[in-house]
All heavy atoms as an XYZ file, in Angstrom:
677
protein
N      90.212    160.537     76.332
C      90.949    159.206     76.668
C      91.833    158.917     75.425
O      91.357    158.826     74.417
C      89.943    158.156     77.038
C      90.562    156.877     77.239
S      89.277    155.754     78.020
C      89.846    155.531     79.565
N      93.125    158.767     75.672
C      94.088    158.563     74.541
C      94.311    157.087     74.429
O      93.944    156.283     75.220
N      94.822    156.790     73.297
C      95.189    155.472     72.822
C      96.436    155.026     73.499
O      97.377    155.841     73.542
C      95.114    155.180     71.440
N      96.654    153.611     73.838
C      97.874    153.253     74.290
C      98.746    152.908     73.112
O      98.314    152.541     72.123
C      97.640    151.938     75.145
C      96.749    152.271     76.348
N      97.368    152.977     77.450
C      95.482    151.922     76.599
C      96.390    153.050     78.362
N      95.304    152.382     77.872
N     100.068    152.979     73.392
C     101.018    152.654     72.109
C     101.101    151.104     71.913
O     101.603    150.782     70.912
C     102.407    153.259     72.632
C     102.230    153.261     74.080
C     100.819    153.512     74.439
N     100.588    150.203     72.757
C     100.685    148.903     72.576
C      99.318    148.340     72.154
O      99.096    147.064     72.448
C     101.137    148.321     73.821
C     100.226    148.458     75.074
O      99.216    149.283     74.932
N     100.421    147.855     76.175
N      98.554    149.090     71.465
C      97.238    148.562     70.979
C      97.586    147.698     69.727
O      98.338    148.045     68.800
C      96.364    149.831     70.483
C      95.030    149.228     69.861
C      95.923    150.472     71.712
N      96.882    146.492     69.747
C      96.975    145.525     68.599
C      96.108    146.046     67.488
O      94.861    146.069     67.515
C      96.701    144.203     69.132
C      96.650    143.083     68.033
N      97.803    142.739     67.497
C      95.557    142.497     67.359
C      97.557    141.760     66.485
N      96.144    141.667     66.528
N      96.747    146.146     66.331
C      96.063    146.599     65.108
C      96.214    145.405     64.099
O      97.402    145.256     63.606
C      96.547    147.943     64.451
C      96.320    148.996     65.526
C      95.834    148.169     63.278
C      96.945    150.330     65.139
N      95.168    144.595     63.801
C      95.470    143.327     62.982
C      95.943    143.665     61.606
O      96.786    142.847     61.084
C      94.136    142.736     62.883
C      93.338    143.217     64.104
C      93.905    144.713     64.317
N      95.646    144.798     61.001
C      96.101    145.018     59.613
C      97.561    145.192     59.585
O      98.188    144.773     58.582
C      95.416    146.330     59.116
C      95.681    146.522     57.661
C      94.943    147.670     57.198
C      95.314    147.968     55.642
N      94.796    149.187     55.282
N      98.162    145.722     60.591
C      99.578    146.087     60.589
C     100.392    144.869     61.056
O     101.539    144.689     60.673
C      99.885    147.326     61.484
C      99.259    148.577     60.897
C      99.603    149.719     61.862
O     100.070    149.526     62.960
O      99.147    150.774     61.533
N      99.668    143.868     61.782
C     100.621    142.859     62.302
C     100.273    141.456     61.589
O     101.021    140.664     61.633
C     100.259    142.589     63.830
O      98.914    142.155     63.925
N      99.135    141.293     60.912
C      98.866    140.217     60.137
C      99.671    140.190     58.834
O      99.574    141.072     58.032
C      97.346    140.122     59.857
C      96.903    138.843     59.138
C      96.866    138.578     57.847
C      96.574    137.548     59.793
N      96.468    137.333     57.620
C      96.165    136.746     58.720
C      96.435    137.297     61.167
C      95.760    135.440     59.033
C      95.951    135.955     61.300
C      95.657    135.095     60.342
N     100.351    139.150     58.564
C     101.151    139.148     57.358
C     100.199    139.046     55.993
O      99.473    138.175     56.134
C     102.202    137.996     57.407
C     101.639    137.158     58.610
C     100.774    137.985     59.405
N     100.388    139.840     55.086
C      99.421    139.920     54.006
C      99.680    138.639     53.001
O      98.686    138.387     52.348
C      99.673    141.142     53.263
O     100.996    141.215     52.536
N     100.745    138.051     53.050
C     100.928    136.881     52.101
C     100.126    135.693     52.510
O      99.823    134.922     51.610
C     102.406    136.495     52.108
C     102.958    135.930     53.384
C     103.569    136.774     54.382
C     102.852    134.639     53.868
N     103.960    136.080     55.515
C     103.535    134.650     55.216
C     102.408    133.541     53.367
C     103.608    133.561     55.968
C     102.572    132.303     54.154
C     103.091    132.324     55.416
N      99.673    135.697     53.736
C      98.881    134.566     54.295
C      97.524    134.446     53.540
O      96.855    133.471     53.291
C      98.674    134.527     55.681
O      98.113    135.686     56.206
C     100.038    134.327     56.449
N      97.072    135.699     53.109
C      95.684    135.724     52.410
C      95.901    135.178     50.987
O      95.046    134.353     50.596
C      95.227    137.122     52.277
C      94.778    137.768     53.514
C      95.440    138.861     54.243
C      93.797    137.271     54.415
N      94.785    139.119     55.416
C      93.774    138.242     55.648
C      92.884    136.296     54.486
C      92.880    138.047     56.655
C      92.013    136.087     55.498
C      92.044    137.030     56.621
N      97.030    135.305     50.436
C      97.354    134.631     49.149
C      97.436    133.074     49.293
O      96.942    132.331     48.523
C      98.543    135.176     48.498
C      98.390    136.722     48.153
C      99.204    137.703     48.721
C      97.568    137.057     47.095
C      98.904    138.946     48.495
C      97.392    138.398     46.808
C      98.110    139.339     47.439
O      98.031    140.629     47.134
N      98.035    132.664     50.375
C      98.147    131.221     50.723
C      96.865    130.650     51.020
O      96.586    129.527     50.544
C      99.180    130.972     51.939
N      95.981    131.343     51.699
C      94.582    130.849     51.961
C      93.729    130.858     50.723
O      93.115    129.832     50.488
C      93.897    131.721     53.058
C      94.596    131.543     54.506
C      92.437    131.367     53.160
C      94.102    132.617     55.417
N      93.949    131.832     49.884
C      93.231    131.812     48.577
C      93.698    130.687     47.732
O      92.874    130.007     46.992
C      93.396    133.117     47.870
C      92.822    133.258     46.539
C      93.154    134.454     45.734
O      94.242    135.108     46.140
O      92.581    134.546     44.659
N      95.031    130.410     47.650
C      95.550    129.362     46.867
C      95.084    128.050     47.340
O      94.583    127.101     46.518
C      97.147    129.292     46.978
C      97.810    128.255     46.207
C      97.907    128.298     44.911
C      98.248    127.217     46.981
C      98.563    127.179     44.283
C      98.814    126.116     46.328
C      98.971    126.091     44.995
N      94.904    127.772     48.636
C      94.498    126.634     49.205
C      92.977    126.310     48.837
O      92.571    125.175     48.509
N      92.202    127.437     48.948
C      90.814    127.171     48.578
C      90.590    126.989     47.170
O      89.871    125.956     46.742
C      90.053    128.548     49.031
C      89.881    128.618     50.504
C      88.629    128.498     48.301
C      89.485    129.952     51.033
N      91.427    127.631     46.247
C      91.198    127.294     44.769
C      91.656    125.964     44.454
O      91.089    125.268     43.710
C      92.021    128.420     43.936
C      91.417    129.896     44.312
C      91.897    128.088     42.565
C      89.951    129.933     43.797
N      92.714    125.546     45.084
C      93.377    124.106     44.874
C      92.219    123.133     45.268
O      91.990    122.106     44.524
C      94.666    124.003     45.650
C      95.252    122.535     45.408
C      95.797    122.492     44.111
C      96.424    122.506     46.394
N      91.631    123.263     46.515
C      90.632    122.416     46.919
C      89.430    122.278     45.994
O      88.964    121.228     45.689
C      90.207    122.586     48.393
N      89.041    123.425     45.602
C      87.818    123.549     44.812
C      88.165    122.849     43.326
O      87.227    122.154     42.869
C      87.308    124.982     44.681
C      86.271    125.262     43.601
C      86.656    125.417     45.984
N      89.223    123.155     42.874
C      89.592    122.736     41.566
C      89.690    121.266     41.555
O      89.369    120.553     40.605
C      90.844    123.440     40.976
O      91.923    123.151     41.694
N      90.412    120.805     42.619
C      90.572    119.270     42.564
C      89.278    118.456     42.830
O      89.045    117.428     42.233
C      91.607    118.866     43.666
C      92.951    119.362     43.289
S      94.208    118.863     44.434
C      94.638    117.396     43.842
N      88.378    119.096     43.722
C      87.127    118.395     43.970
C      86.325    118.382     42.763
O      85.578    117.415     42.301
C      86.427    119.086     45.108
C      87.066    118.751     46.498
C      86.280    119.585     47.565
C      87.019    117.210     46.808
N      86.212    119.555     42.015
C      85.400    119.584     40.868
C      86.024    118.764     39.690
O      85.270    118.174     38.912
C      85.229    121.117     40.349
O      86.462    121.587     40.170
N      87.339    118.808     39.565
C      87.852    117.987     38.487
C      87.730    116.416     38.731
O      87.577    115.779     37.843
C      89.473    118.166     38.597
O      90.047    117.444     37.598
N      87.639    116.061     40.066
C      87.402    114.715     40.335
C      86.016    114.315     39.856
O      85.849    113.228     39.222
C      87.530    114.413     41.874
C      87.234    112.994     42.225
C      87.145    112.796     43.737
N      85.932    113.424     44.160
C      85.634    113.583     45.435
N      86.400    113.009     46.336
N      84.440    114.113     45.841
N      85.047    115.190     40.200
C      83.705    114.874     39.669
C      83.488    114.968     38.182
O      82.873    113.977     37.643
C      82.673    115.883     40.368
C      82.665    115.793     41.863
C      82.161    114.420     42.215
O      81.236    113.807     41.741
O      82.834    113.960     43.295
N      84.187    115.811     37.502
C      84.180    115.819     36.021
C      84.790    114.656     35.439
O      84.328    114.005     34.603
C      84.773    117.182     35.563
C      83.897    118.444     36.039
C      84.866    117.177     34.000
C      84.546    119.653     35.890
N      85.971    114.260     36.011
C      86.769    113.168     35.355
C      85.922    111.758     35.699
O      85.982    110.852     34.893
C      88.173    113.052     36.167
O      88.769    114.356     35.877
C      89.032    112.005     35.417
N      85.260    111.681     36.805
C      84.549    110.452     37.129
C      83.315    110.299     36.122
O      82.886    109.157     35.950
C      84.081    110.331     38.462
C      85.284    110.080     39.439
O      86.315    109.566     39.071
N      85.070    110.450     40.656
N      82.881    111.397     35.524
C      81.700    111.375     34.617
C      82.099    110.715     33.319
O      81.295    110.261     32.606
C      81.186    112.721     34.535
O      81.913    113.449     33.724
N      83.404    110.744     32.981
C      83.818    110.103     31.664
C      84.071    108.670     31.969
O      84.625    108.251     32.973
C      85.196    110.721     31.297
C      85.158    112.133     30.956
C      86.196    113.010     31.357
C      84.140    112.698     30.120
C      86.144    114.377     31.098
C      84.283    114.101     29.868
C      85.133    114.862     30.317
N      83.542    107.765     30.993
C      83.625    106.359     31.173
C      84.584    105.847     30.128
O      84.714    106.386     29.106
C      82.298    105.660     30.984
C      81.315    106.108     32.112
C      79.981    105.414     31.904
O      79.770    104.631     30.948
O      79.116    105.633     32.770
N      85.232    104.740     30.490
C      86.215    104.131     29.622
C      87.609    104.604     29.405
O      88.276    104.304     28.434
N      87.995    105.479     30.322
C      89.276    106.045     30.164
C      90.363    105.205     30.990
O      89.974    104.680     31.982
C      89.364    107.462     30.850
C      88.509    108.625     30.246
C      88.611    109.911     31.009
C      89.126    108.833     28.780
N      91.516    105.113     30.397
C      92.512    104.381     31.129
C      93.131    105.177     32.252
O      92.823    106.471     32.182
C      93.727    103.895     30.089
O      94.271    105.021     29.658
N      93.666    104.567     33.267
C      94.187    105.512     34.313
C      95.149    106.513     33.956
O      95.156    107.644     34.427
C      94.982    104.417     35.206
C      94.120    103.137     34.985
C      93.898    103.202     33.508
N      96.024    106.302     32.909
C      96.929    107.253     32.442
C      96.221    108.456     31.856
O      96.572    109.637     32.137
C      97.979    106.672     31.446
C      98.825    105.621     32.002
C      98.198    104.255     31.974
O      97.195    104.126     31.437
O      98.758    103.334     32.596
N      95.258    108.147     30.994
C      94.539    109.259     30.411
C      93.521    110.041     31.513
O      93.462    111.207     31.344
C      93.663    108.726     29.148
C      92.722    109.808     28.701
C      94.539    108.055     28.175
N      93.167    109.285     32.346
C      92.397    109.893     33.480
C      93.168    110.828     34.321
O      92.793    111.947     34.700
C      91.767    108.856     34.258
C      90.635    109.177     35.233
C      89.981    108.101     35.945
O      90.547    107.021     36.023
N      88.857    108.330     36.518
N      94.409    110.642     34.624
C      95.313    111.458     35.299
C      95.533    112.733     34.420
O      95.568    113.756     35.031
C      96.668    110.766     35.529
C      96.599    109.662     36.685
O      95.637    109.779     37.411
N      97.475    108.747     36.611
N      95.771    112.635     33.066
C      96.028    113.779     32.326
C      94.737    114.677     32.259
O      94.818    115.816     32.344
C      96.380    113.438     30.829
C      97.813    113.036     30.774
C      98.223    111.692     30.393
C      98.822    113.892     30.910
C      99.565    111.403     30.385
C     100.162    113.659     30.834
C     100.581    112.384     30.565
O     101.901    111.914     30.366
N      93.585    114.084     32.206
C      92.363    114.800     32.100
C      92.080    115.481     33.474
O      91.723    116.644     33.552
C      91.160    113.784     31.805
C      89.758    114.580     32.006
C      91.293    113.330     30.440
N      92.360    114.850     34.571
C      92.251    115.414     35.866
C      93.101    116.623     36.050
O      92.734    117.647     36.541
C      92.670    114.242     37.010
C      92.522    114.828     38.396
C      91.381    114.925     39.034
C      93.721    115.195     39.115
C      91.295    115.524     40.288
C      93.668    115.742     40.345
C      92.435    115.802     40.946
N      94.546    116.521     35.784
C      95.354    117.568     35.903
C      95.116    118.748     34.966
O      95.355    119.893     35.324
C      96.700    117.085     35.957
C      97.237    116.238     37.023
S      96.901    116.893     38.557
C      97.837    118.387     38.685
N      94.560    118.403     33.714
C      94.350    119.407     32.766
C      93.042    120.241     33.276
O      93.129    121.455     33.085
N      92.216    119.647     33.929
C      90.929    120.383     34.435
C      91.385    121.228     35.533
O      90.927    122.305     35.696
C      89.782    119.335     34.744
C      89.283    118.690     33.433
C      88.663    120.086     35.474
C      88.253    117.611     33.782
N      92.230    120.686     36.382
C      92.820    121.511     37.584
C      93.426    122.682     36.975
O      93.282    123.837     37.533
C      93.699    120.662     38.513
C      94.335    121.474     39.430
C      92.877    119.598     39.165
N      94.310    122.594     36.036
C      95.074    123.549     35.524
C      94.113    124.702     34.765
O      94.403    125.842     34.910
N      93.148    124.258     34.043
C      92.180    125.108     33.476
C      91.382    126.057     34.511
O      91.267    127.170     34.392
C      91.239    124.387     32.540
C      91.966    123.858     31.364
C      89.903    125.192     32.198
C      91.081    122.872     30.554
N      91.047    125.351     35.570
C      90.343    126.086     36.631
C      91.252    127.080     37.253
O      90.872    128.231     37.555
C      89.818    125.139     37.780
C      88.650    124.274     37.077
C      89.244    125.897     38.966
C      88.102    123.088     37.955
N      92.505    126.781     37.447
C      93.525    127.733     37.988
C      93.603    128.864     37.083
O      93.719    130.051     37.481
C      94.932    127.069     38.212
C      95.195    126.753     39.562
C      94.652    125.635     40.197
C      95.957    127.502     40.435
C      94.876    125.197     41.529
C      96.235    127.235     41.693
C      95.705    126.037     42.259
N      93.845    128.601     35.751
C      93.967    129.727     34.788
C      92.694    130.622     34.716
O      92.850    131.875     34.598
C      94.317    129.175     33.455
C      95.651    128.564     33.224
C      95.866    127.977     31.816
C      96.727    129.627     33.437
N      91.617    129.969     34.767
C      90.328    130.779     34.658
C      90.208    131.705     36.022
O      89.891    132.789     35.855
C      89.104    129.737     34.657
C      87.834    130.574     34.878
C      89.052    129.168     33.168
N      90.673    131.176     37.145
C      90.525    132.003     38.270
C      91.553    133.083     38.268
O      91.305    134.331     38.531
C      90.645    131.124     39.557
C      90.669    131.996     40.764
C      91.873    132.375     41.532
C      89.642    132.797     41.354
N      91.512    133.118     42.609
C      90.165    133.476     42.451
C      88.330    132.801     41.076
C      89.386    134.188     43.325
C      87.490    133.708     41.905
C      88.043    134.391     43.061
N      92.923    132.708     38.219
C      93.987    133.704     38.405
C      94.124    134.716     37.232
O      94.505    135.791     37.449
C      95.214    133.031     38.724
C      95.360    132.589     40.133
C      95.256    131.196     40.481
C      95.425    133.512     41.127
C      95.352    130.914     41.837
C      95.572    133.064     42.377
C      95.446    131.928     42.757
O      95.506    131.371     44.056
N      93.752    134.278     36.060
C      94.006    135.140     34.845
C      92.603    135.777     34.546
O      92.606    136.906     34.336
C      94.537    134.370     33.729
C      96.033    134.051     34.106
C      94.641    135.357     32.447
C      96.744    133.242     32.914
N      91.614    135.007     34.338
C      90.306    135.510     33.987
C      89.519    136.179     34.894
O      89.300    137.415     34.822
N      89.191    135.564     35.989
C      88.322    136.216     36.996
C      89.167    137.248     37.793
O      88.729    138.348     37.879
C      87.652    135.164     37.957
C      86.875    134.262     37.093
C      86.876    135.851     39.079
C      86.205    133.121     37.865
N      90.239    136.821     38.345
C      90.984    137.763     39.273
C      91.612    138.878     38.493
O      91.752    139.961     38.987
C      91.877    136.969     40.077
C      92.534    137.790     41.149
C      93.211    136.815     42.191
N      93.369    137.404     43.464
C      94.621    137.762     43.907
N      95.662    137.534     43.185
N      94.642    138.231     45.151
N      92.103    138.566     37.294
C      92.930    139.497     36.464
C      92.089    140.480     35.835
O      92.248    141.583     35.797
N      91.057    140.084     35.170
C      90.209    140.957     34.403
C      88.915    141.419     34.959
O      88.472    142.544     34.946
C      89.895    140.285     33.000
C      91.035    140.010     32.118
C      91.472    138.791     31.857
C      91.798    141.025     31.729
C      92.569    138.581     31.057
C      92.805    140.949     30.977
C      93.324    139.673     30.517
N      88.139    140.512     35.700
C      86.870    140.897     36.251
C      87.132    141.643     37.602
O      86.584    142.713     37.867
C      86.043    139.660     36.493
C      85.656    139.153     35.158
C      84.787    139.947     37.248
C      84.971    137.624     35.230
N      87.935    141.050     38.598
C      88.219    141.740     39.831
C      89.204    142.816     39.719
O      89.346    143.633     40.698
C      88.487    140.726     40.889
C      87.639    139.659     41.186
C      88.088    138.700     42.205
C      86.282    140.305     41.783
N      90.076    142.901     38.660
C      91.048    143.904     38.511
C      92.192    143.890     39.555
O      92.608    144.985     39.990
C      90.500    145.271     38.260
C      89.487    145.437     37.184
C      90.085    145.448     35.735
C      88.925    145.743     34.850
N      89.194    145.412     33.463
N      92.556    142.709     40.044
C      93.524    142.618     41.038
C      94.770    141.985     40.586
O      94.757    140.952     40.024
C      93.043    141.818     42.364
C      91.913    142.626     43.042
C      91.507    141.850     44.234
C      90.390    142.621     44.989
N      90.227    142.005     46.320
N      95.863    142.618     40.697
C      97.083    142.046     40.290
C      97.540    140.894     41.168
O      97.289    140.934     42.393
C      98.147    143.089     40.177
C      98.024    144.316     39.408
C      98.266    143.929     38.061
C      98.058    145.233     37.185
N      98.124    145.004     35.787
N      98.059    139.892     40.532
C      98.493    138.728     41.381
C      99.761    139.002     42.159
O      99.812    138.858     43.330
C      98.774    137.500     40.416
C      97.348    137.102     39.765
C      99.215    136.269     41.281
C      97.548    136.093     38.713
N     100.857    139.543     41.429
C     101.950    140.036     42.152
C     102.014    141.539     42.138
O     102.435    142.086     41.133
C     103.222    139.289     41.533
C     103.278    137.890     41.585
C     104.449    137.379     40.775
C     103.366    137.339     43.040
N     101.607    142.167     43.128
C     101.780    143.633     43.223
C     102.486    144.094     44.480
O     102.366    143.497     45.563
C     100.259    144.193     43.259
C     100.257    145.680     43.441
C      98.775    146.184     43.390
N      98.077    145.595     44.600
C      96.821    145.702     44.804
N      96.070    146.203     43.971
N      96.377    145.132     45.824
N     103.265    145.137     44.295
C     103.995    145.686     45.386
C     103.146    146.371     46.303
O     102.416    147.352     45.850
C     105.071    146.549     44.859
C     106.095    146.867     45.878
O     106.033    146.397     46.986
N     107.169    147.568     45.621
N     103.016    146.013     47.523
C     102.058    146.675     48.426
C     102.633    147.916     49.233
O     102.100    148.321     50.135
C     101.620    145.619     49.517
O     102.613    145.159     50.220
N     103.838    148.295     48.882
C     104.388    149.514     49.518
C     103.938    150.672     48.989
O     103.608    151.072     47.898
C     105.917    149.423     49.522
C     106.471    148.150     50.048
C     107.146    147.321     49.319
C     106.280    147.989     51.489
C     107.718    146.138     49.988
C     106.755    146.931     52.013
C     107.511    145.905     51.349
O     108.018    144.830     51.915
């Protein structure tokens, strides 16, 4: 029994960039939620300083994931030509 030429193969039709967008969304959500909890544990911060601390923690989590974990531990390039 032969295969039909119109068989749907998800790997060939699913755009690969969407996995990067999904990963970015998950990392953004996790970093913002954890940063909120860490920032709330500090007492006596003015709102301006609290914003800097919040965004600093979000940035650190991004750097740890994309450079540290993904770059060195998982050995996956962030921008790699898939051809």
